[in-house]
C-alpha positions as CSV (number, residue, x, y, z in Angstrom):
1,M,91.2,124.7,103.7
2,P,88.5,126.9,105.2
3,K,87.3,126.2,108.6
4,D,84.1,125.6,107.5
5,G,82.9,124.5,104.3
6,R,84.5,122.6,101.5
7,P,88.1,122.9,100.8
8,T,89.6,123.7,97.4
9,I,92.2,121.9,95.4
10,F,94.6,124.0,92.9
11,I,95.7,121.7,90.4
12,D,96.1,121.6,86.8
13,H,93.1,119.6,84.7
14,R,95.5,117.7,82.4
15,K,96.8,116.1,85.3
16,L,93.6,114.5,86.4
17,S,91.4,111.9,84.8
18,N,87.7,112.3,84.4
19,S,87.1,109.5,87.2
20,A,89.6,111.4,89.3
21,R,88.3,114.5,89.1
22,D,84.9,113.3,89.7
23,H,86.0,111.1,92.7
24,L,87.6,114.6,94.2
25,E,84.5,117.1,93.3
26,R,82.5,114.7,95.8
27,S,84.4,116.3,98.9
28,A,86.2,119.4,97.4
29,D,86.2,122.1,94.9
30,V,88.9,121.9,92.1
31,S,90.4,125.0,90.4
32,E,93.2,125.8,88.3
33,P,96.6,126.8,89.8
34,G,96.0,130.2,88.1
35,A,93.2,131.0,90.8
36,L,95.2,130.2,93.8
37,A,97.0,133.9,93.8
38,P,93.8,135.9,93.4
39,K,92.2,133.7,96.1
40,L,95.1,134.2,98.4
41,T,94.7,138.0,97.7
42,E,90.8,138.1,98.6
43,L,91.3,136.4,102.0
44,G,94.4,138.4,102.9
45,K,92.3,141.6,102.3
46,R,89.8,140.1,105.0
47,G,92.3,140.2,107.3
48,A,92.2,135.9,107.5
49,V,95.1,134.2,109.0
50,I,96.2,131.3,106.6
51,A,98.7,128.2,107.2
52,L,101.4,127.5,105.1
53,D,103.9,124.5,105.4
54,S,107.0,125.8,106.1
55,A,108.8,122.6,104.4
56,T,107.1,123.3,101.3
57,A,105.5,126.4,100.6
58,A,106.8,129.2,98.5
59,D,107.7,132.3,100.4
60,A,106.2,134.2,97.6
61,L,102.7,133.1,99.1
62,S,103.8,134.5,102.6
63,R,104.3,138.0,100.7
64,L,101.4,137.8,99.2
65,I,99.2,137.0,101.8
66,S,101.1,139.8,103.8
67,A,100.7,142.5,101.0
68,A,97.1,141.8,100.9
69,G,96.5,142.4,104.6
70,G,96.1,139.3,105.9
71,K,98.6,136.9,108.5
72,A,101.0,133.7,106.8
73,M,101.4,131.3,109.6
74,R,104.3,128.8,108.6
75,G,104.3,125.3,110.3
76,S,103.8,121.8,109.7
77,D,101.1,120.7,107.9
78,P,98.8,118.5,109.5
79,V,98.2,116.5,106.5
80,S,101.7,115.0,106.3
81,L,101.6,113.2,109.4
82,L,98.1,112.0,108.8
83,K,99.4,110.4,105.4
84,A,102.6,108.8,107.4
85,V,100.2,106.7,109.3
86,K,98.7,104.3,107.4
87,N,95.8,102.5,107.2
88,V,94.5,98.9,107.0
89,V,94.4,98.8,103.8
90,E,97.5,100.7,102.9
91,I,99.4,98.5,105.2
92,E,97.9,95.1,103.7
93,G,98.8,96.5,99.9
94,A,102.3,97.1,101.2
95,R,102.6,94.0,102.0
96,T,101.3,92.6,99.2
97,A,103.4,94.9,97.1
98,H,106.8,93.9,99.1
99,R,105.7,89.5,98.4
100,R,105.3,90.8,94.8
101,D,108.3,92.6,94.6
102,A,109.9,89.9,96.3
103,V,109.6,87.4,93.5
104,A,111.7,90.2,91.2
105,L,114.3,90.7,93.7
106,T,115.2,86.9,94.2
107,R,115.1,86.1,90.3
108,F,117.6,89.5,89.7
109,L,120.0,88.5,92.8
110,A,120.1,84.7,91.8
111,W,121.1,85.9,88.0
112,I,123.5,88.1,89.2
113,D,125.3,85.3,90.9
114,R,125.0,83.6,87.7
115,E,126.3,86.0,85.2
116,A,128.3,88.6,87.1
117,P,131.3,86.5,87.6
118,S,132.2,86.1,84.1
119,G,132.6,90.0,84.2
120,A,130.5,90.8,80.9
121,L,127.9,92.8,83.2
122,T,128.2,96.1,83.3
123,E,126.0,98.5,85.7
124,I,123.8,99.2,83.2
125,D,122.9,95.8,82.5
126,A,122.2,95.3,86.0
127,V,119.7,98.1,86.4
128,E,117.9,97.5,83.3
129,A,117.9,93.6,83.8
130,L,116.3,94.4,87.6
131,E,113.5,96.6,85.9
132,T,112.8,94.1,83.4
133,F,112.2,91.2,86.1
134,R,109.9,93.9,88.1
135,R,108.1,94.4,85.0
136,E,107.4,91.2,84.2
137,T,105.1,90.6,87.3
138,G,102.1,92.7,84.9
139,A,102.1,94.6,88.1
140,L,104.9,97.6,88.2
141,K,103.6,100.9,87.5
142,D,107.0,102.8,87.6
143,V,110.8,102.6,89.3
144,S,110.6,104.7,92.7
145,F,113.6,106.4,91.5
146,P,116.6,105.9,89.2
147,T,117.9,102.9,90.4
148,I,121.8,103.2,92.2
149,A,123.8,100.4,90.7
150,G,127.4,101.5,91.7
151,T,130.2,98.9,91.6
152,G,133.8,99.1,92.7
153,P,134.4,102.5,93.5
154,N,131.0,103.7,92.2
155,G,129.4,102.2,95.1
156,A,130.9,104.4,97.4
157,I,129.3,107.2,96.1
158,V,126.4,107.4,98.1
159,H,123.8,108.9,95.4
160,Y,125.4,107.4,92.5
161,R,123.4,107.4,89.0
162,V,124.9,105.3,86.3
163,T,125.6,107.2,83.0
164,R,126.9,105.7,79.9
165,K,130.2,107.8,80.6
166,S,130.2,106.3,84.2
167,N,129.3,103.0,83.1
168,R,131.6,100.2,84.6
169,R,132.0,96.5,84.1
170,I,131.0,94.4,87.4
171,S,134.5,92.3,88.0
172,P,135.2,89.1,90.3
173,G,136.4,90.6,93.4
174,D,133.8,94.0,93.3
175,L,130.8,94.7,95.5
176,L,128.0,95.4,93.8
177,L,125.4,97.9,95.8
178,I,122.1,98.1,94.3
179,D,119.7,100.5,95.3
180,S,116.0,100.2,94.0
181,G,112.3,100.2,94.2
182,A,108.9,100.0,92.3
183,Q,105.7,101.8,92.3
184,Y,103.0,99.7,92.2
185,E,99.3,100.6,92.7
186,D,99.1,98.5,95.7
187,G,102.4,99.7,97.8
188,T,105.8,101.7,97.3
189,T,109.5,99.5,97.6
190,D,112.8,100.6,98.3
191,V,115.5,98.0,98.7
192,T,119.2,97.8,98.6
193,R,121.2,94.6,98.8
194,T,125.4,94.7,98.5
195,I,126.8,91.8,96.5
196,A,130.1,90.1,96.6
197,I,131.0,89.3,93.0
198,G,133.6,86.7,93.2
199,E,135.7,86.3,97.0
200,P,135.4,89.2,99.2
201,T,138.5,90.5,101.5
202,A,138.4,90.2,105.1
203,E,137.9,93.8,105.5
204,M,134.5,93.9,103.2
205,R,133.3,91.2,105.6
206,D,134.2,92.7,108.7
207,R,132.6,96.2,107.3
208,F,129.6,94.6,106.2
209,T,128.9,92.3,109.2
210,R,129.3,95.8,111.0
211,V,126.4,97.6,108.9
212,L,124.3,94.4,108.9
213,R,124.5,94.5,112.8
214,G,123.2,98.0,112.7
215,H,120.6,97.0,110.2
216,M,119.4,94.0,112.5
217,A,119.8,96.3,116.1
218,I,116.7,98.7,114.4
219,A,114.8,95.8,112.9
220,R,114.7,94.0,116.6
221,A,114.3,97.3,118.3
222,V,111.5,97.7,120.5
223,F,110.9,101.2,121.9
224,P,107.8,103.2,123.9
225,E,105.1,105.0,122.2
226,G,106.4,108.9,121.4
227,V,110.2,107.5,121.2
228,T,111.5,109.5,117.8
229,G,114.1,108.5,115.0
230,A,116.7,110.2,116.3
231,Q,116.5,108.6,119.7
232,I,117.0,105.1,118.0
233,D,119.2,106.3,114.8
234,A,122.6,105.3,116.9
235,F,121.1,101.7,117.4
236,A,122.6,101.6,113.2
237,R,125.6,103.0,113.9
238,Q,127.3,101.4,117.3
239,F,129.4,98.8,115.7
240,L,130.4,101.0,113.1
241,W,131.3,103.7,115.5
242,Q,133.1,100.5,117.5
243,A,135.5,100.9,114.7
244,G,136.2,104.3,114.1
245,I,133.9,104.8,111.1
246,D,130.5,105.9,110.6
247,F,127.8,106.8,107.4
248,D,127.2,110.1,106.8
249,H,123.7,109.6,105.7
250,G,120.3,109.3,107.4
251,T,119.9,105.6,108.7
252,G,116.0,105.9,107.4
253,H,113.1,108.0,105.4
254,G,109.7,107.9,105.5
255,V,107.7,105.9,102.1
256,G,104.8,106.9,101.0
257,S,101.9,104.5,99.8
258,Y,102.3,104.5,96.2
259,L,103.5,108.1,96.4
260,S,106.9,109.7,97.4
261,V,109.2,106.9,98.1
262,H,110.4,109.8,100.5
263,E,108.2,111.2,103.1
264,G,108.3,113.3,105.9
265,P,107.9,113.7,108.4
266,A,109.1,110.6,110.4
267,R,113.1,109.2,109.4
268,I,115.1,107.8,111.6
269,S,118.1,110.4,111.8
270,K,120.1,112.8,113.9
271,L,117.2,115.1,113.1
272,G,114.5,112.7,113.3
273,T,112.2,114.6,115.8
274,T,108.9,113.3,114.7
275,P,107.3,110.7,117.2
276,L,107.0,107.4,115.4
277,K,103.7,106.1,115.1
278,R,102.2,102.5,114.3
279,G,101.6,102.5,110.7
280,M,104.0,104.2,109.8
281,I,107.0,102.6,107.1
282,L,110.1,103.9,107.3
283,S,113.5,102.5,105.9
284,N,116.1,100.8,107.4
285,E,118.9,101.5,106.0
286,P,123.0,102.0,107.3
287,G,126.1,101.9,105.1
288,Y,129.9,102.2,104.8
289,Y,131.6,103.7,102.0
290,K,135.1,103.7,101.5
291,T,136.0,106.2,99.0
292,D,137.6,104.8,95.5
293,A,137.1,101.3,97.0
294,Y,133.6,99.9,97.5
295,G,130.3,100.9,99.0
296,I,128.1,98.7,101.6
297,R,124.3,99.3,102.1
298,I,121.6,96.9,103.7
299,E,118.0,98.1,103.6
300,N,114.9,96.8,104.3
301,L,111.2,98.9,104.5
302,E,109.7,98.9,108.2
303,L,106.4,98.7,109.4
304,V,105.9,100.4,113.3
305,V,103.8,97.9,115.0
306,G,102.8,97.1,118.5
307,A,104.6,94.8,120.6
308,E,103.5,92.8,123.5
309,I,105.5,93.0,126.2
310,D,105.0,91.3,129.8
311,G,104.5,93.5,132.7
312,A,105.1,96.6,130.2
313,E,103.9,99.7,131.9
314,K,103.0,101.7,128.5
315,P,102.4,101.2,124.9
316,I,105.5,99.8,123.0
317,N,106.1,99.6,119.4
318,A,108.2,97.8,117.2
319,F,109.3,97.0,113.7
320,E,108.0,94.5,111.4
321,A,110.3,94.2,107.7
322,L,108.3,94.7,104.9
323,T,111.1,94.0,102.3
324,L,111.8,90.1,101.7
325,A,115.5,89.3,99.9
326,P,118.5,87.6,100.7
327,I,121.1,89.5,102.5
328,D,124.8,88.0,101.0
329,R,125.6,85.5,103.6
330,R,129.2,85.0,101.6
331,L,129.6,88.9,103.0
332,I,129.0,88.0,106.8
333,D,131.7,87.3,109.3
334,Q,129.3,84.9,111.1
335,N,132.2,85.0,114.4
336,M,130.9,88.8,115.0
337,L,127.4,87.9,115.2
338,A,125.9,87.2,118.7
339,D,123.5,84.3,119.0
340,H,120.3,86.6,118.9
341,E,121.8,88.0,116.1
342,L,122.4,84.6,114.2
343,S,118.7,84.0,115.4
344,W,117.2,87.1,113.8
345,L,118.9,86.4,110.5
346,D,117.5,83.0,110.0
347,D,114.7,83.2,111.0
348,Y,114.4,86.1,108.4
349,H,115.8,84.2,105.6
350,A,113.5,81.1,106.6
351,R,110.5,83.7,106.1
352,V,111.9,84.7,102.9
353,R,112.3,81.5,101.2
354,R,108.6,80.4,102.9
355,E,107.1,83.6,100.9
356,V,109.0,83.4,97.6
357,R,110.0,80.0,97.0
358,A,106.8,78.9,95.5
359,H,106.9,81.8,93.1
360,V,110.4,81.3,91.3
361,N,111.3,78.3,88.8
362,E,113.2,75.5,89.8
363,A,116.8,76.8,89.0
364,T,115.9,79.7,91.4
365,K,114.7,77.7,93.8
366,V,118.3,75.6,94.3
367,W,119.5,79.6,94.3
368,L,117.4,80.5,97.2
369,D,117.8,77.4,99.2
370,A,121.2,78.1,99.1
371,A,121.1,81.8,99.5
372,T,118.6,82.0,102.6
373,A,120.3,78.0,104.5
374,P,120.8,78.8,108.1
375,L,123.9,80.1,109.5
376,Q,123.4,78.2,113.0
């Protein structure tokens, strides 16, 4: 983008519909990708300083600019932060998309609870069923990413993708970890739930409850404007650390608006140095993975919002949960939870029930009422 005048977008014309091209051309020139190198060479010959995104721009572009006599200046793309902070329309769209997705998720979770204990289902069956429930909303454009459905030891593989060869039968005594998402025109979803198939062990319940407590610590966090993801990442790990365990991935990533399900620059992780701003959407997904045994992850998407605190001396932010789906009560050791944690979980489940119940059939309502019943 030049300092003055219209920007130029270099994009394959085959990727644009006529209406999309007309819309872009109202504010930018549109050229084919092959025109980029000659344009950079031309600018370089004039001695121009050209900014390149250090995260995505190829080194070949830097060398091309330098060879022509210009200067390549690498840094953060200023557009990425603007994109990460959603506007009012995008935020309302995200809420609508998640309410829609919640109905599909609830139907799926009720179906799994009914069918999986027989031992007849496989991981691929679960993937196909969840996508079917989402397609039946009539609004699904695509999945956000290939669904992760890992049962038993497959659930302990963080980025597992089921294949015909790895496909495992879902058996009583397993934990089923299912991480999935949907792309709707009004928003992008990403949600993980861990489901007990049959009776979980005491260790499974202990680990699940520690993950849940970390999830709730992030969900309940209040923090001053300017705080980064690195400063709150440990909130999600503290209860696992107390047992001498941890998880080897970030607690959360940014999410786009009908765009990339992983969107920078903000994230909740040890490396998350971008301040969290109101309007950002991030995942909250602590986990625990026991090699060759089982995996646990609980993931909601969270919207950064303002918080009102009496006597606050600076702007304070908090999170609003966008994801609406029951958290498996059978995996919770209630004795490990403090009163404020029980209250948060009961309030969350009451909200899920309130948003979803009117949109499912009678059998699913019965399941939902039981799945979201108060713990206290």
